[in-house]
C-alpha positions in Angstrom: -8.0 -8.3 -21.8 -5.8 -7.2 -24.6 -4.4 -4.4 -22.4 -3.1 -7.2 -20.0 -5.4 -6.1 -17.1 -7.0 -9.5 -16.8 -4.3 -10.9 -14.4 -3.2 -10.1 -10.9 -1.3 -6.8 -10.5 2.1 -6.5 -9.0 2.1 -6.7 -5.2 3.2 -3.0 -5.0 0.6 -1.8 -7.5 0.2 -1.2 -11.2 3.1 0.7 -12.7 0.9 3.2 -14.6 -1.0 4.0 -11.4 2.2 4.4 -9.4 3.5 6.8 -12.1 0.2 8.8 -11.9 0.6 9.0 -8.1 4.2 10.3 -8.6 3.0 13.0 -11.0 0.1 14.0 -8.7 2.5 14.3 -5.7 5.0 16.4 -7.6 2.3 18.6 -9.1 0.1 19.2 -6.0 2.7 18.8 -3.2 6.0 19.7 -4.8 7.6 16.4 -3.8 9.3 13.9 -6.1 9.1 10.1 -5.9 9.9 7.3 -8.3 7.4 4.5 -8.9 9.7 2.2 -7.0 9.1 4.3 -3.9 5.3 4.0 -4.1 3.3 1.1 -2.8 -0.4 0.8 -3.6 -2.6 -1.3 -1.3 -6.3 -2.3 -1.2 -6.7 -0.5 2.1 -5.3 0.4 5.5 -5.3 -3.1 6.9 -3.2 -4.4 4.0 -0.9 -1.5 4.3 -0.4 -1.9 8.0 0.2 -5.7 7.6 2.7 -5.0 4.9 4.6 -2.6 7.2 4.6 -5.0 10.1 5.8 -7.9 7.9 8.6 -5.7 6.5 9.8 -4.3 9.9 9.2 -7.2 12.3 11.0 -10.5 12.7 9.7 -13.7 14.2 9.9 -13.3 18.0 9.6 -9.5 18.0 7.1 -8.1 20.4 4.4 -5.9 18.9 1.8 -3.9 20.9 -1.4 -3.4 19.1 -4.1 -1.2 20.7 -7.6 -2.6 20.8 -9.7 -1.2 18.0 -12.6 0.9 19.1 -14.8 -0.5 16.4 -15.0 -4.1 15.3 -14.5 -4.7 11.6 -17.3 -7.3 11.7 -19.8 -5.1 13.6 -22.8 -4.2 11.5 
């Protein structure tokens, strides 16, 4: 708790994690990014929702293909 990890993280991810991702991408892939260009999500659904919310406006038409597997199927 003293390390301030007891509260909600920033929406785009923890800064230290984003820096580590930047370092990994430069080291392993030879590409440079800044932490402000990195967005960490809890999964694909959140990432896709964030993209749609950022790119689409009220009234825009969006076509979503039917998923082959239900997320609630067990």
